[in-house]
C-alpha positions in Angstrom: 92.0 51.4 103.8 93.0 47.8 103.4 91.9 45.2 100.8 88.3 43.8 101.4 86.1 42.2 99.0 82.3 42.3 99.5 80.8 39.5 96.9 77.1 39.9 97.7 74.5 39.0 100.0 75.2 35.1 100.8 71.9 34.6 102.7 69.4 36.0 105.3 68.6 34.2 108.5 65.0 33.3 109.0 64.2 31.9 112.5 61.4 29.5 112.2 59.2 27.0 114.1 59.7 24.1 111.8 62.7 24.3 109.4 61.4 21.4 107.3 57.9 22.8 106.5 59.4 26.4 106.1 61.5 25.1 103.4 59.1 23.2 101.7 57.0 26.4 101.5 59.8 28.5 100.4 60.7 25.6 97.9 57.2 25.9 96.3 56.7 29.6 96.5 60.3 30.9 95.7 62.1 28.0 94.2 64.8 27.7 97.0 65.3 24.2 96.1 69.1 23.7 96.3 70.6 22.8 99.8 74.1 24.1 100.4 74.1 22.7 103.7 72.1 20.9 106.3 73.3 20.8 109.7 72.4 20.0 113.3 74.6 21.3 116.1 75.0 23.4 119.1 75.2 27.1 118.4 78.3 27.5 121.0 79.9 30.7 119.5 76.4 32.7 119.7 75.9 32.8 123.5 76.2 36.4 123.3 72.9 36.6 121.6 71.3 33.3 123.4 71.0 34.3 126.8 74.5 33.2 127.9 73.3 29.6 126.9 74.6 27.3 124.5 71.5 26.2 122.4 71.1 23.5 119.8 69.7 24.4 116.2 68.8 22.9 112.9 69.7 25.1 109.9 69.4 24.8 106.0 71.0 26.8 103.6 68.9 27.0 100.5 69.4 28.8 97.2 67.5 29.6 94.1 70.1 28.9 91.1 68.6 31.5 88.9 70.6 33.8 91.2 70.6 35.8 94.4 71.3 35.2 98.0 70.0 32.4 100.1 67.9 31.6 102.9 69.6 30.2 106.2 66.3 28.6 107.6 67.0 28.4 111.2 65.0 26.4 113.7 66.0 25.9 117.6 66.0 22.4 118.7 66.6 22.9 122.5 63.8 25.2 123.0 60.7 26.6 121.6 61.4 29.8 119.5 59.8 33.0 120.7 57.6 35.3 118.6 57.8 39.1 119.3 55.1 40.2 121.7 54.3 43.2 119.2 52.8 43.0 116.0 55.3 44.2 113.5 55.3 47.6 112.2 56.8 49.3 109.5 58.1 52.1 111.9 60.0 49.1 113.9 64.0 48.8 113.9 65.6 45.7 112.5 64.9 43.6 109.1 61.5 44.4 108.2 61.5 42.6 104.7 63.5 40.7 102.3 63.5 41.5 98.6 62.9 38.5 96.2 63.8 39.1 92.4 61.1 38.4 90.0 61.1 38.2 86.2 57.5 39.0 85.6 55.6 41.0 88.5 52.4 39.9 87.6 52.9 36.1 86.7 54.7 36.0 90.2 51.7 37.8 91.9 49.3 35.2 90.3 51.8 32.1 91.4 52.2 33.3 94.9 48.3 33.5 95.4 48.4 29.8 94.8 50.6 29.0 97.6 49.3 30.3 100.8 51.0 33.8 100.9 49.1 36.7 102.4 49.2 39.1 99.6 49.5 42.7 100.9 48.9 44.6 97.8 48.8 44.5 94.1 51.9 45.3 91.9 52.9 49.0 91.6 55.9 51.2 91.1 58.4 51.6 93.8 60.3 54.9 94.3 62.7 54.4 91.3 59.9 53.0 89.1 60.3 49.2 89.4 57.4 47.2 89.8 56.9 45.5 93.3 54.5 44.1 95.9 54.7 42.7 99.4 53.5 39.5 100.9 53.4 37.6 104.0 54.5 33.6 104.3 52.5 31.4 106.8 55.0 32.4 109.4 54.0 36.2 109.0 57.4 37.3 107.6 57.3 40.1 105.0 58.9 39.4 101.4 59.0 42.2 98.7 58.7 40.8 95.3 60.6 43.1 92.7 61.3 43.1 89.2 64.9 42.8 88.6 67.4 42.3 85.7 70.5 41.0 87.6 70.6 37.0 87.1 73.1 34.3 86.9 71.2 31.4 85.0 67.7 31.5 83.7 65.0 28.9 83.5 61.3 28.7 83.7 60.7 29.8 87.3 59.4 33.2 88.1 61.5 34.2 90.9 65.2 34.3 91.8 67.0 34.4 95.1 67.6 37.4 97.6 68.0 40.8 96.2 68.3 42.6 99.6 66.7 43.6 102.6 64.6 46.6 103.9 65.8 47.6 107.1 64.2 50.1 109.7 66.9 52.2 111.0 66.9 55.4 113.6 69.3 57.3 111.5 70.0 56.7 108.1 73.3 59.0 108.2 74.8 56.9 111.1 74.1 53.8 109.0 75.2 54.8 105.6 79.2 54.4 106.1 78.6 51.0 107.3 76.8 49.9 104.0 78.7 52.3 101.6 82.3 52.3 102.6 82.6 48.8 104.2 79.6 46.5 102.5 80.0 48.2 98.9 76.5 49.2 98.6 78.0 52.4 97.0 75.2 53.4 94.4 72.1 55.6 95.8 69.0 54.8 93.8 66.7 56.8 95.9 66.8 59.4 99.0 63.5 60.9 99.4 60.7 61.6 102.0 57.5 59.8 101.8 54.4 59.8 103.4 52.6 57.0 105.1 50.4 56.2 102.1 53.4 54.8 100.0 53.5 52.1 102.6 50.2 51.1 102.7 50.6 47.5 101.6 52.5 46.9 105.0 51.3 49.4 107.5 49.2 52.0 108.4 51.2 54.1 110.6 50.6 57.8 109.7 54.2 59.3 109.7 56.6 60.6 107.2 59.1 58.3 106.2 62.9 58.8 104.8 63.8 56.3 102.5 67.2 55.5 100.9 67.8 52.6 98.6 71.5 51.4 98.1 72.8 49.2 95.4 76.0 47.4 94.9 78.2 47.4 91.6 77.3 44.8 89.2 80.7 43.7 88.9 80.9 39.9 90.2 83.8 39.0 92.4 84.6 36.0 94.7 83.7 32.3 93.9 80.2 32.8 94.2 79.7 36.3 93.2 78.2 35.6 89.7 75.3 33.3 91.6 74.7 35.9 94.3 74.2 38.8 91.6 73.7 42.4 92.4 72.6 43.6 95.7 70.4 46.3 97.4 69.8 47.7 101.0 66.7 49.7 101.8 66.8 52.1 104.6 63.9 53.5 106.4 63.8 56.2 109.1 60.9 58.0 110.7 60.2 60.3 113.5 57.3 58.0 114.8 57.1 58.2 118.3 56.9 54.4 119.2 59.5 52.4 117.3 59.8 48.9 118.3 63.1 47.0 118.2 62.2 43.7 116.3 64.3 41.2 118.6 63.8 43.2 122.0 63.7 40.7 124.7 64.4 37.7 122.6 67.4 35.8 121.1 69.2 35.3 117.8 67.4 32.3 116.2 63.9 33.3 117.6 61.2 33.8 115.2 61.6 36.2 112.2 64.4 37.4 110.2 67.7 37.3 112.5 70.4 38.8 110.2 71.6 39.4 106.8 74.7 37.8 105.7 77.7 39.2 103.4 80.0 36.8 101.5 83.4 38.3 101.8 87.3 37.8 101.2 89.6 39.5 103.3 88.1 39.0 107.1 90.8 40.2 108.9 91.1 43.3 107.1 87.3 43.9 107.4 87.7 43.5 111.0 90.6 46.2 111.3 88.6 48.4 108.9 85.3 48.6 110.8 87.3 48.9 114.2 88.7 52.1 112.7 85.1 53.6 112.6 84.2 52.2 116.2 82.5 49.0 114.9 83.8 45.9 116.6 83.0 42.3 115.9 80.7 40.9 118.5 81.3 37.3 117.4 84.2 35.9 115.6 84.8 32.2 114.8 88.5 33.5 114.0 90.0 30.0 112.8 87.4 28.0 111.1 84.0 26.9 111.5 82.5 23.6 110.3 78.6 23.4 109.2 78.2 19.9 108.0 80.4 19.8 104.9 80.9 23.5 104.7 83.8 25.3 106.4 84.8 29.0 106.8 85.1 31.9 109.1 82.1 33.7 110.3 81.6 37.0 112.4 78.8 39.3 113.1 78.4 43.0 113.8 75.7 45.2 115.2 74.4 48.3 113.3 73.5 51.3 115.6 70.2 49.9 116.3 71.3 46.4 117.2 70.4 44.8 114.0 72.8 41.8 113.3 75.0 41.7 110.1 76.8 38.5 109.6 79.9 38.1 107.4 81.2 34.9 106.1 84.6 33.9 104.4 84.0 30.5 102.8 87.0 27.9 102.9 85.2 24.8 101.8 81.8 23.8 100.4 80.1 20.7 98.9 79.4 20.7 95.4 78.0 17.3 95.0 77.8 15.7 98.5 76.7 12.5 97.2 80.0 11.5 95.8 81.9 13.7 98.2 83.0 16.5 95.6 84.0 19.3 98.1 85.4 22.6 96.7 88.5 24.0 98.6 88.5 27.7 98.1 91.5 28.7 100.3 94.0 29.3 97.3 91.7 30.7 94.9 92.0 34.2 93.3 89.3 36.2 95.1 88.6 38.2 92.0 87.8 35.1 90.0 84.2 33.5 90.0 83.6 29.9 89.7 83.1 28.4 86.2 79.6 27.9 85.2 79.9 24.3 85.0 80.9 24.2 88.7 77.9 26.4 89.9 75.4 24.3 87.8 76.7 21.2 89.2 74.9 22.4 92.6 71.5 21.9 90.8 72.4 18.1 91.2 71.6 18.7 95.0 68.1 20.1 94.0 65.2 18.6 96.0 62.2 18.2 94.0 58.7 18.0 95.8 
């Protein structure tokens, strides 16, 4: 296999009806208060997933500087985004929830109760004995708050960035090679059967689930690997007779979790490696995309159920936009992470409410 480097989950795409209002809530609730970019443009390369029509959008990539992936908060400006016709069920196919890391589960629980979150259950152990609980944001998106010990910097805030996602899949065995072999989520923390009662916080479908929790290496690679921290992917499979595809009859960018995005080095090699197992890039910017002051190459694949996985190889990123400090990453050693001083400089862009 050719050399490819997966540096962590860069972000999760969240389709919302009002990006600025959603971001304001995420700043208060989760401290995603450092913008990497804010950009309005046409999504010309995404027509495969926007009904063959070029749509306009406004996007904000926001991070929590304690560590973890970010949120790409995504709002259509050319049309009204659609909600799912069906109520989300824990048996559905697609991204069911986003994992948010927490330092102290009980203090985080008390904090989120004050910010309009719908609390779905009290803190309790997950299958590997780690304390967690679920909430819904004002738009109905489900987040799993989970204690974690992988951090970049620590301050007084209770939460960090994205740890991972929970995904409903039709066959765990079919999707495992994608995440283990090609996205380096190698360690299996749990692989077991569970009853519907184990998911009582988020659903009441009386069925048995197979649940696999994957985890990446602790080693930080890539320019932003230290900031992105260790990641997890949780896969859920069930024989429940009616499994709705979350984005059925809707477009990328409509309401909900639209993709999970990995930060990569070696996009060309990754494309070739995935093709060898029959997984083709469905979208590929190939040369370079510009998103405000940021630039790079992005691509998409689909898992066997059509859930979108994005990959981004970053070439340029703004560090302090006000003074025009943009960092060119093309000629860096991909094994080397950025110095703490450079990462901490991003906090100068912090938005304070």
